[in-house]
C-alpha positions as CSV (number, residue, x, y, z in Angstrom):
1,X,13.0,-8.5,-13.4
2,X,11.1,-8.3,-10.1
3,X,8.5,-5.5,-9.8
4,X,9.4,-3.0,-7.0
5,X,6.7,-2.7,-4.3
6,X,5.5,0.6,-3.0
7,X,6.3,1.5,0.6
8,X,3.9,3.5,2.9
9,X,5.6,6.0,5.2
10,X,3.5,7.1,8.1
11,X,4.6,9.6,10.8
12,X,4.2,7.8,14.2
13,X,6.0,10.4,16.4
14,X,7.0,14.0,16.1
15,X,8.7,16.1,18.8
16,X,9.5,19.8,18.8
17,X,8.8,21.9,15.6
18,X,9.2,20.1,12.3
19,X,10.3,22.7,9.7
20,X,8.4,20.8,7.0
21,X,5.2,20.7,9.1
22,X,5.1,16.9,9.4
23,X,2.8,15.7,12.1
24,X,1.6,12.3,13.5
25,X,-0.7,10.6,11.1
26,X,0.8,12.1,7.9
27,X,1.1,9.4,5.2
28,X,3.3,9.2,2.1
29,X,3.8,6.6,-0.6
30,X,7.3,5.9,-1.7
31,X,7.2,4.4,-5.2
32,X,9.1,5.3,-8.3
33,X,8.8,9.0,-7.6
34,X,9.7,11.2,-4.6
35,X,6.6,11.8,-2.5
36,X,5.0,15.3,-2.8
37,X,5.5,17.5,0.2
38,X,7.9,15.1,2.1
39,X,10.9,16.8,3.6
40,X,13.9,16.2,1.5
41,X,16.0,15.5,4.6
42,X,13.6,12.9,5.8
43,X,13.3,11.3,2.4
44,X,17.1,11.0,2.2
45,X,17.1,9.2,5.6
46,X,14.2,6.9,4.6
47,X,15.3,6.1,1.1
48,X,17.8,3.3,1.9
49,X,15.4,1.5,4.2
50,X,12.5,2.0,1.7
51,X,14.6,0.5,-1.1
52,X,15.2,-2.7,1.0
53,X,11.5,-3.0,1.6
54,X,10.6,-2.3,-2.1
55,X,12.9,-5.1,-3.2
56,X,11.0,-7.6,-1.0
57,X,13.6,-7.9,1.8
58,X,13.2,-7.2,5.5
59,X,15.3,-6.3,8.5
60,X,16.5,-9.0,10.9
61,X,16.0,-6.8,14.0
62,X,12.3,-6.2,13.2
63,X,9.6,-8.5,14.5
64,X,7.2,-7.9,11.5
65,X,8.4,-8.7,8.0
66,X,8.2,-5.8,5.5
67,X,8.2,-3.1,8.1
68,X,10.7,-0.8,10.0
69,X,10.9,2.5,11.7
70,X,13.3,5.3,10.8
71,X,13.8,8.8,12.2
72,X,14.6,12.0,10.3
73,X,18.1,13.4,11.0
74,X,17.0,16.4,13.1
75,X,18.1,15.5,16.7
76,X,16.3,18.6,18.1
77,X,13.0,17.9,16.4
78,X,12.8,14.3,15.5
79,X,10.1,12.9,13.3
80,X,9.8,9.1,13.3
81,X,8.3,7.3,10.3
82,X,6.9,3.7,10.1
83,X,7.8,2.2,6.8
84,X,5.7,-0.7,5.6
85,X,5.6,-2.5,2.3
86,X,2.2,-2.3,0.6
C-alpha cells in the first residue's frame, strides 16, 4: 500500500471579506486529518484535488507536477489556494 503524501495549501489570493478570516500567506497542511481553522467550505472544495496530489498523481493542465490552484466556492469573496505535494 502506497503512503499518502501531505499537501500544503497556501492562500495566494483573497478578495472581499472572507468569513473565515483567511488571508494571503495563510498555510495549512492537508494530511490524514482536517486542518485546524480551515473553512469547511474551502476544505470541501480543496479535498478532491488534494486527494489526487496525495496519491502521487498530477493534473494534465498544470505546468508543474504535484501542484494546482483551487478557489473556494464563494463567488463574492473568493479565496484562491495553491496546493502542493510535500
